[in-house]
Each structure stands twice: as structure tokens, then as C-alpha cells.
C-alpha positions in Angstrom: -0.3 -0.3 -0.1 0.6 3.9 -1.3 2.1 5.9 1.5 3.2 9.1 1.9 5.1 11.5 4.5 5.1 14.1 5.5 7.0 15.7 8.6 5.9 18.4 10.8 7.7 21.5 12.5 6.1 22.3 16.0 5.7 25.0 18.4 4.6 24.4 21.9 4.1 26.1 25.9 5.5 23.4 27.7 4.6 23.9 31.2 1.1 22.6 31.1 2.3 18.8 29.1 4.2 15.7 30.6 6.4 16.2 27.4 6.7 15.6 24.4 5.9 11.6 24.5 2.5 10.3 24.9 2.1 8.5 27.9 -1.4 7.1 29.4 -1.8 8.8 32.2 -1.3 13.2 31.4 -1.4 15.2 28.7 1.3 15.6 26.1 2.2 17.3 23.6 3.1 14.2 21.2 -0.6 13.1 22.6 -2.2 16.2 22.0 -1.6 16.7 18.6 -2.2 12.7 17.4 -6.0 13.4 19.2 -6.9 16.2 17.0 -4.9 14.7 13.3 -7.7 11.8 13.7 -10.4 13.9 14.3 -9.8 15.7 11.0 -8.0 13.3 9.4 -11.3 10.3 10.9 -8.6 7.4 11.1 -5.2 7.1 13.7 -1.9 9.3 13.1 1.5 8.1 15.0 4.0 10.8 15.3 7.9 10.1 15.7 9.2 13.1 17.2 12.9 14.0 17.1 13.5 13.9 20.2 11.9 13.6 23.6 11.0 16.6 26.3 10.5 16.7 29.3 7.9 18.3 31.7 7.6 21.5 31.1 10.6 22.5 28.2 9.4 24.0 25.4 10.4 23.7 21.8 10.3 25.9 19.0 11.0 24.1 16.3 10.3 20.0 17.7 10.3 18.1 14.6 8.0 14.8 14.0 6.7 12.8 10.8 3.6 10.6 10.0 2.3 8.3 7.1 -0.9 9.7 5.8 -2.7 6.8 3.4 -3.4 9.0 0.9 -2.0 12.5 -0.3 -3.3 15.8 1.5 -3.0 19.8 0.7 0.1 20.7 4.2 -1.2 24.7 4.7 -4.3 23.6 4.5 -4.1 20.8 6.4 -1.8 23.3 8.8 -4.7 25.4 9.1 -7.1 23.1 9.9 -4.9 21.8 12.8 -3.9 25.1 14.1 -7.6 25.6 14.8 -8.6 23.1 16.6 -5.1 22.8 18.5 -4.9 24.5 22.0 -3.2 27.9 22.1 0.2 26.5 23.1 0.6 24.2 20.2 1.3 25.4 17.1 2.3 23.8 14.1 4.6 26.3 12.1 5.0 23.6 8.4 3.5 19.9 7.2 5.9 18.9 3.8 6.3 15.7 1.7 9.6 15.0 2.5 11.1 11.5 0.7 10.9 7.4 2.2 14.4 8.0 3.9 14.1 11.3 6.3 14.0 10.5 9.8 12.7 13.1 12.3 15.3 11.4 15.0 18.0 9.9 13.1 17.8 12.2 9.7 19.4 15.0 11.9 22.7 16.4 11.8 22.9 19.2 15.6 20.5 20.0 17.3 20.5 23.4 19.3 19.3 24.2 23.0 19.0 27.7 24.3 18.3 28.0 28.1 16.5 31.9 29.6 18.1 32.7 33.6 16.3 36.2 34.7 18.6 37.7 37.5 16.7 40.4 38.5 15.1 40.9 41.9 11.7 40.9 40.5 11.0 38.6 37.1 9.1 39.8 35.3 4.6 38.0 35.2 5.5 37.4 31.1 8.7 36.1 31.2 8.1 33.6 34.7 7.5 31.0 32.7 10.3 31.0 30.2 13.1 31.7 32.7 14.8 30.2 35.4 13.9 33.2 37.8 17.5 33.5 40.3 18.1 37.1 42.0 22.0 36.9 42.6 24.7 38.1 40.8 26.7 35.4 38.9 30.2 35.7 37.6 29.3 36.4 33.8 32.6 35.9 32.7 33.5 32.9 34.1 30.0 30.9 32.8 31.7 31.9 29.4 35.0 30.8 30.1 33.7 27.7 31.3 31.3 27.4 28.8 33.9 27.3 26.0 35.4 23.6 28.1 32.7 22.0 27.1 33.0 21.7 23.5 34.5 19.1 21.8 34.0 15.6 22.0 34.1 13.7 25.8 32.0 11.1 28.0 29.2 13.4 29.4 27.4 10.6 31.6 28.0 13.2 34.7 25.7 15.3 33.1 23.9 13.0 32.0 21.8 10.9 35.5 20.5 8.2 35.5 21.8 6.6 31.9 20.5 3.0 31.5 23.9 0.0 31.4 24.7 0.4 28.4 24.3 3.3 27.2 27.2 5.6 25.1 27.8 8.6 26.9 30.5 9.8 23.9 28.8 12.9 23.3 30.1 16.2 20.7 29.7 19.6 22.0 28.9 21.8 18.7 28.9 25.3 20.3 28.0 26.1 24.0 28.1 30.3 24.7 26.8 32.7 26.0 24.3 35.7 25.4 25.2 38.3 28.5 21.5 40.8 27.9 21.6 41.5 31.8 19.4 40.8 33.4 18.8 37.8 31.0 21.3 35.4 30.5 21.0 33.5 27.4 22.8 30.4 27.7 23.1 28.4 23.9 24.2 24.3 22.8 25.0 22.5 20.2 25.1 19.0 19.6 24.2 15.5 17.7 22.2 14.3 20.6 21.9 14.7 23.3 21.8 12.7 26.9 19.1 13.1 28.6 19.0 15.4 31.5 22.4 17.6 29.6 21.2 20.8 29.4 19.9 20.8 32.8 23.2 19.9 34.0 24.8 21.5 32.9 22.9 25.1 33.4 23.4 24.5 36.8 27.3 23.6 36.9 27.6 26.0 35.3 25.0 29.2 37.6 26.8 27.4 40.5 30.2 29.2 38.6 28.8 31.5 38.4 28.2 31.7 42.0 31.3 30.9 42.8 30.5 28.1 43.8 32.9 25.6 41.9 36.2 26.3 40.5 35.8 27.5 36.4 37.1 24.9 35.4 34.5 22.5 36.9 33.8 21.4 33.8 37.5 20.6 32.3 37.7 18.6 35.8 34.4 17.0 35.5 35.0 15.9 31.7 38.5 14.4 32.7 37.9 12.6 35.4 34.7 11.7 35.3 33.1 14.1 38.8 30.1 12.4 38.9 29.9 13.7 42.2 30.5 17.5 40.9 27.5 17.5 39.4 24.5 18.2 41.7 22.5 20.5 40.6 19.7 20.8 37.9 18.5 23.7 36.3 14.4 24.3 36.0 12.7 23.1 33.5 10.8 26.1 32.4 14.1 27.9 31.2 15.0 25.6 28.8 13.5 25.2 24.8 14.2 23.0 21.4 15.7 25.8 19.4 16.4 24.4 16.4 17.2 20.9 14.4 19.1 20.8 10.8 19.0 18.3 8.3 20.5 17.3 5.6 19.4 18.7 2.3 18.7 15.5 0.5 16.4 13.6 3.5 14.0 16.7 3.3 12.8 17.4 -0.9 11.2 14.3 -2.3 12.3 13.7 -6.1 9.2 14.7 -7.8 9.2 18.0 -5.8 12.2 19.8 -6.4 
């Protein structure tokens, strides 16, 4: 039977959801999308996401692919879907992709952004999307420490609860801070992250900024696998999946180029 493959790019505010991946006992982004897609198409649809996001984490660029037994007009389908979705989930695009596209395995790299607000009073409109941390941080120390994250290392100390046998070697492509005082924005990109990795990294960098850990802590943790040095996990609301890159040949079917 002929199947037509599509990908969608999704934005969501993760505050009300138990993460991206479907769970039977709580609302998830995947579950909500599949429910509304079934309502419109009158057939069940299974989404395959590029990766999980934890409860409370946001996304500006989550990617998922799905199959349909018949073609649809992507623009009309996107508009119909957005008209029935809750306000905190929006489909940015839907498009045909070739059979060899896979939302997860075709990805070249992903970028996450983490936001920290250090002002004494966090504006209400920012509160759901930042770590409210009204303290003075040594920004220069955090910038210096972040540079030591770039490269190929065993990141097991930053991936708590790694299943036995799971590979923990990762390659961080960049890790940098933006100073928009009192807002600090952290960017990190990697082909694949360990679960909780970004939030543990941010937690450590904050400890460095507060003077609780030395500036060379990242280098020593990665070199000596100092698991006990990584304890503080940044809260989920400051984290956002910002972008996922794919090779062009996985995005466009031959007859649609």
C-alpha cells in the first residue's frame, strides 16, 4: 500500500504538558497532536518526534514525521490542525518528505537555549520561560567554563540515570552565553544529547557563576569523570528546543524539488 510521508515543525509552551512523548496518565504534546490529527483525518496517526522534551520544557522547533495513506494539502491541513489545537501548541509547517527522512535519525544536530533571569523581580510574562534566579553571577567565569564543553567527551556526569550500556560520548559543537543583563541566554548544540544533559550543564555553570565551583570545573569533570560534582539540575521552564538541522537530500522528494 502506498504511503505518503510528511514532516511537521511544532512550537509549544510545555508548561501544561508532561513532555513531548505520549504517556497514558497525563497530557503530552505528542498525544494532543495525534488526537487532533485523528479528529480531522478520521484515521489514527502516529508521530515520530526528533527527540523527547521533559515536562515543562518548551520548543520552538520540534520536528516529527508521520505517514498517511493518501496525500493531503499541507497548508490546508496545517491551518485545520491549528484551528483545533490548544493555544500552547502550534504547527509551523507541514511538508512532504522522501521515504528516507527520519525526524530523529536524519538530524545533523540540535540546538537548545536556556534562559536565566537574574533581576530582583521577574516580569510575569517571562516567568514561565526563565529560571528566576535573583543573584549576582560572574558572567565571565560562566563564559570561560562553557568553552570547555566544546569537543568530544564522555558526558556521563551530566546524564544522570543513563541506562546500562548506553553510549555517553557526545560531541558538543558550540556552547556560548549571551549577556542581556539581567537576562542571560545559554546556547548549546550537539548531534544528540543525554537525557537531562543541558539542565545539568546549566546548573553547573550557574554554580561556577556563583563561586561555588572553580572555573575549571567542566574540564576536570570531563577529564576525571567527577559525577559527584554535578548535582544541581536547572528547572525545566528555562529550557527550549530551538532548532534541528537536517541535510537537504533528506527533506525534498525527487518529484517535489
